[in-house]
C-alpha positions as CSV (number, residue, x, y, z in Angstrom):
1,M,-16.6,-9.6,-0.2
2,R,-13.1,-10.5,-1.2
3,V,-10.1,-8.9,0.4
4,I,-7.2,-8.3,-2.0
5,G,-3.7,-7.1,-1.1
6,I,-1.9,-5.2,-3.8
7,T,1.8,-4.5,-3.7
8,G,4.8,-3.9,-6.0
9,G,7.9,-1.9,-6.4
10,V,8.0,1.9,-6.5
11,G,7.1,3.2,-10.0
12,A,5.0,0.1,-10.9
13,G,1.9,2.2,-11.2
14,K,-0.2,0.7,-8.3
15,S,-2.2,3.9,-7.8
16,R,-3.7,3.7,-11.3
17,I,-4.6,0.1,-10.7
18,L,-6.4,1.1,-7.5
19,D,-8.3,3.9,-9.3
20,F,-9.4,1.3,-11.9
21,L,-10.7,-1.2,-9.3
22,E,-12.5,1.6,-7.4
23,K,-14.2,3.0,-10.4
24,E,-15.0,-0.1,-12.4
25,Y,-15.6,-2.7,-9.7
26,E,-16.7,-0.5,-6.8
27,A,-13.8,-1.6,-4.6
28,K,-13.2,-0.1,-1.2
29,V,-9.6,1.0,-1.2
30,F,-7.4,1.1,1.9
31,Q,-3.9,2.6,1.5
32,A,-1.5,1.8,4.3
33,D,0.7,4.9,3.8
34,E,-2.3,7.2,4.1
35,A,-3.5,5.2,7.1
36,G,-0.1,5.7,8.7
37,H,-0.8,9.4,8.7
38,R,-4.2,8.9,10.3
39,V,-3.0,6.7,13.1
40,M,-0.5,9.4,14.2
41,E,-3.2,12.1,14.7
42,P,-3.6,13.6,18.2
43,G,-5.8,11.5,20.4
44,T,-4.8,8.2,19.0
45,G,-2.9,5.5,20.9
46,A,0.0,5.7,18.4
47,F,0.3,9.4,18.9
48,A,0.6,8.9,22.7
49,E,3.2,6.2,22.3
50,I,5.3,8.1,19.8
51,T,5.4,11.3,21.8
52,R,6.2,9.3,24.9
53,L,9.0,7.6,23.2
54,F,10.5,10.5,21.2
55,G,9.4,13.5,23.2
56,R,7.3,16.5,22.5
57,E,10.0,18.2,20.4
58,I,8.7,16.2,17.4
59,L,5.5,18.2,17.5
60,G,4.8,21.1,15.3
61,E,3.1,24.4,16.3
62,D,-0.3,22.9,15.6
63,G,0.3,20.1,18.2
64,R,0.5,17.4,15.5
65,I,3.5,15.2,14.8
66,D,5.9,16.8,12.5
67,R,6.7,13.9,10.2
68,R,9.8,15.6,8.8
69,A,11.2,16.1,12.3
70,L,10.4,12.5,13.2
71,G,11.8,11.2,10.0
72,A,15.1,13.0,10.6
73,L,15.2,11.6,14.1
74,V,14.9,7.9,13.1
75,F,16.6,8.1,9.6
76,S,20.1,7.1,10.8
77,D,19.1,5.2,13.9
78,Q,17.8,1.7,13.1
79,E,16.8,0.9,16.7
80,K,14.6,4.1,16.8
81,R,13.2,3.3,13.3
82,E,12.3,-0.2,14.4
83,C,10.6,1.2,17.5
84,L,8.6,3.6,15.4
85,N,7.5,0.9,13.0
86,G,6.6,-1.3,15.9
87,I,4.0,1.3,16.9
88,I,2.7,2.4,13.5
89,H,2.5,-0.9,11.6
90,P,0.3,-2.7,14.1
91,A,-2.0,0.3,14.4
92,V,-2.4,0.5,10.6
93,K,-3.2,-3.2,10.4
94,A,-5.7,-2.8,13.2
95,M,-7.3,0.0,11.3
96,A,-7.5,-2.1,8.2
97,L,-9.2,-4.9,10.1
98,E,-11.8,-2.4,11.5
99,E,-12.5,-1.1,8.0
100,I,-12.8,-4.6,6.5
101,A,-15.4,-5.5,9.2
102,R,-17.3,-2.2,8.7
103,T,-17.3,-2.5,4.9
104,R,-18.3,-6.2,5.0
105,H,-21.2,-5.2,7.4
106,E,-22.3,-2.5,5.0
107,G,-22.6,-5.0,2.2
108,V,-22.0,-2.5,-0.6
109,H,-18.5,-3.2,-1.9
110,P,-17.7,-6.6,-3.5
111,L,-13.9,-5.9,-3.1
112,F,-11.8,-4.5,-0.3
113,V,-8.3,-3.6,-1.6
114,I,-5.4,-3.0,0.6
115,E,-2.3,-1.3,-0.9
116,A,0.9,-1.4,1.1
117,A,4.6,-1.2,0.2
118,L,5.3,-3.7,3.0
119,L,2.4,-5.9,2.4
120,I,4.5,-9.1,2.3
121,E,6.9,-8.1,5.1
122,D,4.0,-7.1,7.4
123,H,2.2,-10.4,6.7
124,Y,-0.9,-9.0,5.3
125,E,-1.6,-12.5,3.7
126,R,-3.1,-13.3,7.1
127,I,-6.0,-10.8,6.5
128,C,-6.2,-11.0,2.7
129,D,-7.8,-13.6,0.6
130,E,-5.0,-13.2,-2.0
131,L,-2.1,-11.0,-2.9
132,W,-1.6,-9.3,-6.2
133,Y,1.8,-8.1,-7.5
134,V,1.8,-5.1,-9.8
135,Y,4.9,-5.6,-12.0
136,A,6.6,-3.2,-14.3
137,D,9.9,-3.5,-16.1
138,E,12.8,-1.8,-14.3
139,R,13.5,0.5,-17.3
140,V,9.9,1.6,-17.3
141,R,9.8,2.2,-13.5
142,R,13.0,4.3,-13.7
143,E,11.6,6.5,-16.5
144,R,8.3,7.0,-14.5
145,L,10.2,8.0,-11.4
146,R,12.5,10.4,-13.3
147,T,9.5,12.0,-15.0
148,S,6.8,12.0,-12.3
149,R,9.0,12.5,-9.1
150,G,12.2,14.0,-10.5
151,Y,14.3,11.3,-8.9
152,S,18.0,11.0,-9.8
153,D,19.3,7.7,-11.0
154,E,21.2,7.3,-7.8
155,K,18.1,7.8,-5.7
156,I,16.1,5.4,-7.8
157,T,18.8,2.7,-7.4
158,A,18.8,3.2,-3.6
159,V,15.0,2.9,-3.4
160,F,15.0,-0.2,-5.6
161,E,17.7,-1.9,-3.4
162,S,15.6,-1.2,-0.3
163,Q,12.6,-3.1,-1.7
164,L,12.0,-6.8,-2.3
165,S,13.3,-8.4,-5.4
166,E,10.9,-9.3,-8.3
167,A,11.4,-13.0,-7.4
168,E,10.3,-12.4,-3.8
169,F,7.2,-10.5,-4.9
170,R,6.3,-13.2,-7.4
171,R,6.9,-16.0,-4.8
172,H,4.4,-14.5,-2.3
173,C,1.7,-13.2,-4.6
174,Q,-1.0,-15.3,-6.3
175,L,-1.6,-12.9,-9.3
176,V,0.7,-10.8,-11.3
177,I,-0.4,-7.7,-13.2
178,D,2.1,-6.6,-15.9
179,N,1.9,-2.8,-15.9
180,S,4.9,-2.2,-18.1
181,G,2.8,-0.9,-20.9
182,S,-0.4,1.2,-21.0
183,I,-2.8,1.3,-18.1
184,E,-5.5,0.1,-20.5
185,A,-3.5,-3.1,-21.1
186,A,-3.0,-3.6,-17.4
187,C,-6.7,-3.1,-16.7
188,E,-7.7,-5.5,-19.5
189,Q,-5.5,-8.2,-17.7
190,I,-7.4,-7.6,-14.5
191,R,-10.8,-7.9,-16.3
192,E,-9.7,-11.2,-17.7
193,L,-8.4,-12.5,-14.4
194,L,-11.5,-11.5,-12.5
195,H,-13.7,-13.0,-15.2
196,E,-11.8,-16.3,-15.3
197,S,-11.4,-16.8,-11.5
198,S,-14.0,-18.8,-9.7
199,A,-13.2,-16.8,-6.6
200,F,-14.8,-13.8,-8.2
201,H,-17.8,-15.5,-9.7
202,G,-20.6,-12.9,-10.2
203,L,-18.3,-9.9,-10.0
204,T,-19.0,-7.7,-13.0
205,S,-17.8,-4.3,-14.2
206,R,-20.0,-1.3,-13.6
207,I,-18.6,0.2,-16.8
208,K,-20.6,-0.8,-19.8
């Protein structure tokens, strides 16, 4: 089983690439953002640490962490934000390692795919066999974000400036998928890359 890390800027279309790999190559998909929600559930170590650090006023009526209240608390306080990330990010990575081990033991999935916005910053190269960068032209990304999320141009610019540059993504990743056009074109690139790479020898599409 190969472990692939997938990253890219917001609006690059990573979710559709994950769907393709899951459906066509039976990949097991792990999304760090989703896992970040799970590690903060009541009863987890992260939940205990976060409530100890920030107090029980961040809890909603259901006893779960109110993410909006927590976000408001750390938004303008870099020190608190770093403390929160210091709890969540290691917990998410530990969960990823557990799921990799479980999936490898099951022996069903030929690929385990981790998608994370901070894949490079959090050093996921240490647990992945290789990193893929999903690229899309800035103009395309802006249009997608305006259409799908209703973002203003100002918000899009602010988000772009908070993420790694294209050069940094390319420097750290072994494969680049150009998703500036249709999803079909991007998927065809992946088919060709997997077919040509000796690391994926024997991996075939389940779609005939």
